[in-house]
C-alpha positions in Angstrom: 54.7 36.9 -8.1 56.0 39.2 -5.4 54.3 42.5 -4.9 56.1 45.6 -3.5 55.0 48.3 -1.2 54.4 50.9 -3.9 51.8 48.6 -5.4 49.6 48.5 -2.2 47.5 51.6 -3.0 46.8 50.3 -6.6 45.9 46.8 -5.4 43.6 48.3 -2.7 41.9 50.5 -5.2 41.4 47.5 -7.6 39.9 45.5 -4.7 37.5 48.3 -3.7 36.4 48.9 -7.3 35.9 45.2 -8.0 34.0 44.6 -4.8 31.7 47.5 -5.5 31.2 46.4 -9.1 30.6 42.8 -8.2 27.0 43.4 -7.2 27.5 41.1 -4.2 28.4 43.8 -1.7 27.4 47.3 -0.6 29.7 49.7 1.2 28.2 51.3 4.3 30.6 54.2 4.4 31.6 54.6 0.7 34.6 53.5 -1.4 37.4 55.3 0.3 37.3 53.6 3.7 37.3 50.2 1.9 40.4 51.2 -0.1 42.1 52.4 3.1 41.5 49.1 5.0 42.6 47.0 2.0 45.8 49.1 1.7 46.5 48.8 5.4 46.2 45.0 5.4 48.4 44.7 2.3 51.0 47.1 3.7 51.1 45.3 7.0 51.8 42.0 5.3 54.5 43.5 3.0 56.2 45.2 6.0 56.4 41.8 7.8 58.2 40.4 4.8 60.5 43.4 4.7 61.4 42.9 8.4 62.0 39.2 7.7 64.3 39.9 4.8 66.2 42.6 6.7 66.8 40.1 9.5 68.0 37.5 7.0 70.4 40.0 5.4 71.7 40.9 8.9 72.4 37.2 9.6 74.1 36.8 6.3 76.3 39.9 6.8 77.3 38.6 10.3 78.4 35.3 8.7 79.9 36.7 5.5 83.4 35.3 6.2 82.0 31.8 6.9 79.9 31.9 3.7 82.9 32.8 1.6 85.2 30.3 3.3 82.7 27.5 2.7 81.9 28.8 -0.8 78.2 29.0 0.0 76.0 30.9 -2.5 74.5 33.9 -0.6 71.3 33.9 -2.6 70.6 30.2 -1.9 71.4 30.7 1.8 69.1 33.8 1.8 66.1 31.7 0.7 66.9 28.8 3.1 67.1 31.2 6.1 64.0 33.1 4.9 62.0 29.9 4.6 63.2 28.7 8.0 62.3 32.1 9.7 59.0 32.9 7.8 56.7 31.4 10.4 58.3 33.3 13.2 57.6 36.6 11.3 54.1 35.5 10.2 55.0 35.5 6.5 53.4 33.0 4.1 55.9 32.3 1.3 53.5 30.5 -1.1 52.0 33.4 -3.2 48.8 31.5 -3.8 48.3 30.9 0.0 49.5 34.3 0.8 47.1 36.2 -1.4 44.2 33.9 -0.3 45.1 34.8 3.3 45.3 38.5 2.5 41.8 38.4 0.8 40.5 36.8 4.0 42.1 39.4 6.2 40.8 42.2 4.1 37.3 40.8 4.3 37.5 40.3 8.0 38.7 43.8 8.6 36.0 45.3 6.4 33.4 43.3 8.3 34.8 44.2 11.7 34.9 47.9 10.8 31.3 47.7 9.5 32.3 48.9 6.0 30.7 46.2 4.0 27.4 44.3 3.8 26.7 41.2 1.6 24.0 38.6 1.2 26.1 35.9 -0.4 28.6 33.4 1.0 31.6 34.9 2.6 33.8 32.8 0.2 32.2 34.6 -2.7 33.3 38.0 -1.4 36.7 36.7 -0.6 37.1 35.3 -4.1 36.2 38.8 -5.5 39.0 40.3 -3.4 41.4 37.5 -4.4 40.6 37.8 -8.1 41.0 41.6 -7.9 44.5 41.2 -6.4 45.5 38.5 -8.9 44.2 40.6 -11.8 46.2 43.6 -10.7 49.3 41.4 -10.2 49.0 39.8 -13.7 48.5 43.2 -15.4 51.1 45.4 -13.6 54.2 44.0 -15.4 52.5 44.7 -18.8 51.6 48.2 -17.6 55.2 48.8 -16.4 56.6 47.7 -19.8 54.2 50.1 -21.6 55.2 53.0 -19.4 58.9 52.3 -19.8 58.4 52.2 -23.6 56.6 55.5 -23.5 59.3 57.1 -21.4 62.0 55.8 -23.8 60.1 57.1 -26.7 60.0 60.7 -25.3 62.0 63.4 -27.0 63.6 64.4 -23.7 65.8 61.6 -22.2 64.9 60.8 -18.6 67.3 59.0 -16.3 65.8 56.1 -14.3 66.0 56.7 -10.6 65.9 60.5 -10.8 63.0 62.5 -9.3 61.9 63.6 -12.7 61.8 60.1 -14.1 59.9 58.8 -11.0 57.3 61.6 -11.4 56.7 60.9 -15.1 56.7 57.2 -14.5 54.0 57.6 -11.8 51.8 59.8 -13.9 52.0 57.5 -16.9 51.5 54.5 -14.7 48.3 55.9 -13.3 47.1 56.8 -16.8 47.6 53.2 -17.9 45.8 51.9 -14.8 42.9 54.1 -15.6 42.8 52.8 -19.2 42.5 49.3 -17.8 39.9 50.3 -15.2 42.2 49.6 -12.3 42.3 53.1 -10.9 
């Protein structure tokens, strides 16, 4: 499942909380620096993918006439080009491999910045990070549906995309994350 940039702080928070709660690691400078590092790593990865997708869109736009003339499906062509250019942009397309790589990068950066200590195998810590990320990803769709249902059940009608809707959505989203111990 693809994650989006707005999810980065929540995933980072879940990673930090789960690492601390695992009993395998201690934080040398507290919870907040760990969250910051995890968020930075996740955002860097997502921005690389955004750059790749922007370039693919540019290429498709430049060749729009040719696509139409040859009756080529834009979406299919998008994925073909994205797959071909992914390595150049440092983007891993397999979500399993990508999240595993992100977990390793987060652990490396935490260790390099002297933010974490542990007396278990590195793979154990990486797996805590990976499991935290996967757990968030599995739960966020359910949380989004719950929040949307709550908004639709309000007396006052909110229009999706408006500032008011986004503020209410964000508040309710955080509340649901707190209920599930993810924030």
